PyMOL commands that place a pseudoatom at each C-alpha (Angstrom):
pseudoatom trace, name=CA, resn=UNK, resi=1, chain=A, elem=C, hetatm=0, pos=[16.391, -3.122, -243.665]
pseudoatom trace, name=CA, resn=UNK, resi=2, chain=A, elem=C, hetatm=0, pos=[18.190, -6.246, -244.827]
pseudoatom trace, name=CA, resn=UNK, resi=3, chain=A, elem=C, hetatm=0, pos=[16.358, -9.448, -245.660]
pseudoatom trace, name=CA, resn=UNK, resi=4, chain=A, elem=C, hetatm=0, pos=[17.937, -11.113, -242.610]
pseudoatom trace, name=CA, resn=UNK, resi=5, chain=A, elem=C, hetatm=0, pos=[16.787, -8.349, -240.264]
pseudoatom trace, name=CA, resn=UNK, resi=6, chain=A, elem=C, hetatm=0, pos=[13.320, -8.526, -241.795]
pseudoatom trace, name=CA, resn=UNK, resi=7, chain=A, elem=C, hetatm=0, pos=[13.109, -12.264, -241.177]
pseudoatom trace, name=CA, resn=UNK, resi=8, chain=A, elem=C, hetatm=0, pos=[14.329, -11.831, -237.600]
pseudoatom trace, name=CA, resn=UNK, resi=9, chain=A, elem=C, hetatm=0, pos=[11.696, -9.131, -237.000]
pseudoatom trace, name=CA, resn=UNK, resi=10, chain=A, elem=C, hetatm=0, pos=[9.047, -11.526, -238.373]
pseudoatom trace, name=CA, resn=UNK, resi=11, chain=A, elem=C, hetatm=0, pos=[10.200, -14.135, -235.865]
pseudoatom trace, name=CA, resn=UNK, resi=12, chain=A, elem=C, hetatm=0, pos=[10.035, -11.613, -233.024]
pseudoatom trace, name=CA, resn=UNK, resi=13, chain=A, elem=C, hetatm=0, pos=[6.515, -10.612, -234.085]
pseudoatom trace, name=CA, resn=UNK, resi=14, chain=A, elem=C, hetatm=0, pos=[5.508, -14.267, -233.807]
pseudoatom trace, name=CA, resn=UNK, resi=15, chain=A, elem=C, hetatm=0, pos=[6.825, -14.617, -230.255]
pseudoatom trace, name=CA, resn=UNK, resi=16, chain=A, elem=C, hetatm=0, pos=[6.019, -11.105, -228.981]
pseudoatom trace, name=CA, resn=UNK, resi=17, chain=A, elem=C, hetatm=0, pos=[2.359, -11.868, -228.051]
pseudoatom trace, name=CA, resn=UNK, resi=18, chain=A, elem=C, hetatm=0, pos=[3.541, -14.635, -225.696]
pseudoatom trace, name=CA, resn=UNK, resi=19, chain=A, elem=C, hetatm=0, pos=[6.024, -12.301, -224.019]
pseudoatom trace, name=CA, resn=UNK, resi=20, chain=A, elem=C, hetatm=0, pos=[3.449, -9.497, -223.760]
pseudoatom trace, name=CA, resn=UNK, resi=21, chain=A, elem=C, hetatm=0, pos=[0.909, -11.845, -222.181]
pseudoatom trace, name=CA, resn=UNK, resi=22, chain=A, elem=C, hetatm=0, pos=[3.390, -12.182, -219.295]
pseudoatom trace, name=CA, resn=UNK, resi=23, chain=A, elem=C, hetatm=0, pos=[4.104, -8.450, -219.140]
pseudoatom trace, name=CA, resn=UNK, resi=24, chain=A, elem=C, hetatm=0, pos=[7.326, -8.553, -221.150]
pseudoatom trace, name=CA, resn=UNK, resi=25, chain=A, elem=C, hetatm=0, pos=[8.615, -7.626, -224.582]
pseudoatom trace, name=CA, resn=UNK, resi=26, chain=A, elem=C, hetatm=0, pos=[11.697, -7.981, -226.746]
pseudoatom trace, name=CA, resn=UNK, resi=27, chain=A, elem=C, hetatm=0, pos=[13.707, -5.648, -228.961]
pseudoatom trace, name=CA, resn=UNK, resi=28, chain=A, elem=C, hetatm=0, pos=[16.176, -6.484, -231.724]
pseudoatom trace, name=CA, resn=UNK, resi=29, chain=A, elem=C, hetatm=0, pos=[19.443, -4.676, -231.019]
pseudoatom trace, name=CA, resn=UNK, resi=30, chain=A, elem=C, hetatm=0, pos=[21.421, -6.003, -233.942]
pseudoatom trace, name=CA, resn=UNK, resi=31, chain=A, elem=C, hetatm=0, pos=[23.048, -8.884, -235.748]
pseudoatom trace, name=CA, resn=UNK, resi=32, chain=A, elem=C, hetatm=0, pos=[26.763, -9.616, -235.565]
pseudoatom trace, name=CA, resn=UNK, resi=33, chain=A, elem=C, hetatm=0, pos=[27.801, -12.428, -237.853]
pseudoatom trace, name=CA, resn=UNK, resi=34, chain=A, elem=C, hetatm=0, pos=[25.591, -15.370, -236.931]
pseudoatom trace, name=CA, resn=UNK, resi=35, chain=A, elem=C, hetatm=0, pos=[24.612, -13.967, -233.526]
pseudoatom trace, name=CA, resn=UNK, resi=36, chain=A, elem=C, hetatm=0, pos=[21.441, -12.004, -232.871]
pseudoatom trace, name=CA, resn=UNK, resi=37, chain=A, elem=C, hetatm=0, pos=[21.487, -9.507, -230.001]
pseudoatom trace, name=CA, resn=UNK, resi=38, chain=A, elem=C, hetatm=0, pos=[18.161, -8.829, -228.333]
pseudoatom trace, name=CA, resn=UNK, resi=39, chain=A, elem=C, hetatm=0, pos=[17.008, -7.113, -225.187]
pseudoatom trace, name=CA, resn=UNK, resi=40, chain=A, elem=C, hetatm=0, pos=[14.311, -8.650, -223.046]
pseudoatom trace, name=CA, resn=UNK, resi=41, chain=A, elem=C, hetatm=0, pos=[12.168, -5.952, -221.443]
pseudoatom trace, name=CA, resn=UNK, resi=42, chain=A, elem=C, hetatm=0, pos=[9.422, -5.482, -218.890]
pseudoatom trace, name=CA, resn=UNK, resi=43, chain=A, elem=C, hetatm=0, pos=[8.585, -8.503, -216.762]
pseudoatom trace, name=CA, resn=UNK, resi=44, chain=A, elem=C, hetatm=0, pos=[11.168, -10.546, -218.707]
pseudoatom trace, name=CA, resn=UNK, resi=45, chain=A, elem=C, hetatm=0, pos=[13.979, -8.640, -216.976]
pseudoatom trace, name=CA, resn=UNK, resi=46, chain=A, elem=C, hetatm=0, pos=[15.011, -10.590, -213.921]
pseudoatom trace, name=CA, resn=UNK, resi=47, chain=A, elem=C, hetatm=0, pos=[12.486, -13.346, -214.604]
pseudoatom trace, name=CA, resn=UNK, resi=48, chain=A, elem=C, hetatm=0, pos=[13.834, -16.682, -213.403]
pseudoatom trace, name=CA, resn=UNK, resi=49, chain=A, elem=C, hetatm=0, pos=[12.915, -18.417, -216.654]
pseudoatom trace, name=CA, resn=UNK, resi=50, chain=A, elem=C, hetatm=0, pos=[14.115, -15.725, -219.088]
pseudoatom trace, name=CA, resn=UNK, resi=51, chain=A, elem=C, hetatm=0, pos=[17.136, -17.784, -220.208]
pseudoatom trace, name=CA, resn=UNK, resi=52, chain=A, elem=C, hetatm=0, pos=[14.833, -20.697, -220.978]
pseudoatom trace, name=CA, resn=UNK, resi=53, chain=A, elem=C, hetatm=0, pos=[12.466, -18.332, -222.819]
pseudoatom trace, name=CA, resn=UNK, resi=54, chain=A, elem=C, hetatm=0, pos=[15.414, -16.927, -224.750]
pseudoatom trace, name=CA, resn=UNK, resi=55, chain=A, elem=C, hetatm=0, pos=[16.805, -20.305, -225.828]
pseudoatom trace, name=CA, resn=UNK, resi=56, chain=A, elem=C, hetatm=0, pos=[13.653, -22.435, -226.146]
pseudoatom trace, name=CA, resn=UNK, resi=57, chain=A, elem=C, hetatm=0, pos=[11.319, -19.764, -227.486]
pseudoatom trace, name=CA, resn=UNK, resi=58, chain=A, elem=C, hetatm=0, pos=[13.123, -16.839, -229.052]
pseudoatom trace, name=CA, resn=UNK, resi=59, chain=A, elem=C, hetatm=0, pos=[16.157, -18.652, -230.454]
pseudoatom trace, name=CA, resn=UNK, resi=60, chain=A, elem=C, hetatm=0, pos=[14.138, -21.525, -231.942]
pseudoatom trace, name=CA, resn=UNK, resi=61, chain=A, elem=C, hetatm=0, pos=[11.657, -19.119, -233.531]
pseudoatom trace, name=CA, resn=UNK, resi=62, chain=A, elem=C, hetatm=0, pos=[14.415, -16.955, -235.017]
pseudoatom trace, name=CA, resn=UNK, resi=63, chain=A, elem=C, hetatm=0, pos=[16.184, -20.038, -236.391]
pseudoatom trace, name=CA, resn=UNK, resi=64, chain=A, elem=C, hetatm=0, pos=[12.929, -21.103, -238.052]
pseudoatom trace, name=CA, resn=UNK, resi=65, chain=A, elem=C, hetatm=0, pos=[12.886, -17.817, -240.011]
pseudoatom trace, name=CA, resn=UNK, resi=66, chain=A, elem=C, hetatm=0, pos=[16.674, -17.418, -240.324]
pseudoatom trace, name=CA, resn=UNK, resi=67, chain=A, elem=C, hetatm=0, pos=[18.411, -20.818, -240.183]
pseudoatom trace, name=CA, resn=UNK, resi=68, chain=A, elem=C, hetatm=0, pos=[21.822, -19.215, -240.673]
pseudoatom trace, name=CA, resn=UNK, resi=69, chain=A, elem=C, hetatm=0, pos=[21.636, -17.750, -237.159]
pseudoatom trace, name=CA, resn=UNK, resi=70, chain=A, elem=C, hetatm=0, pos=[23.639, -19.767, -234.628]
pseudoatom trace, name=CA, resn=UNK, resi=71, chain=A, elem=C, hetatm=0, pos=[22.899, -17.989, -231.355]
pseudoatom trace, name=CA, resn=UNK, resi=72, chain=A, elem=C, hetatm=0, pos=[20.626, -15.436, -229.733]
pseudoatom trace, name=CA, resn=UNK, resi=73, chain=A, elem=C, hetatm=0, pos=[21.968, -13.471, -226.769]
pseudoatom trace, name=CA, resn=UNK, resi=74, chain=A, elem=C, hetatm=0, pos=[20.216, -11.126, -224.381]
pseudoatom trace, name=CA, resn=UNK, resi=75, chain=A, elem=C, hetatm=0, pos=[21.995, -7.824, -223.772]
pseudoatom trace, name=CA, resn=UNK, resi=76, chain=A, elem=C, hetatm=0, pos=[21.150, -6.511, -220.302]
pseudoatom trace, name=CA, resn=UNK, resi=77, chain=A, elem=C, hetatm=0, pos=[20.093, -2.883, -220.101]
for i in range(1, 77): cmd.bond("trace and resi %d" % i, "trace and resi %d" % (i + 1))
show_as sticks, trace
zoom trace
């Protein structure tokens, strides 16, 4: 696993408890350039605030661990 992927996984581990407390979860699908692809799961799918969660929570946390990342996108199942 690359250093970048490791740092992104660390960021996801930090935010995962908050998602799980609401019945959701998140999986890292991959990194393409400066974009991280994730999949929101469980209660996060179809949740009205999932885009806010993605941008305000997940993206900010990932950027804290991996500042070179520009964007985080959710890939629907």
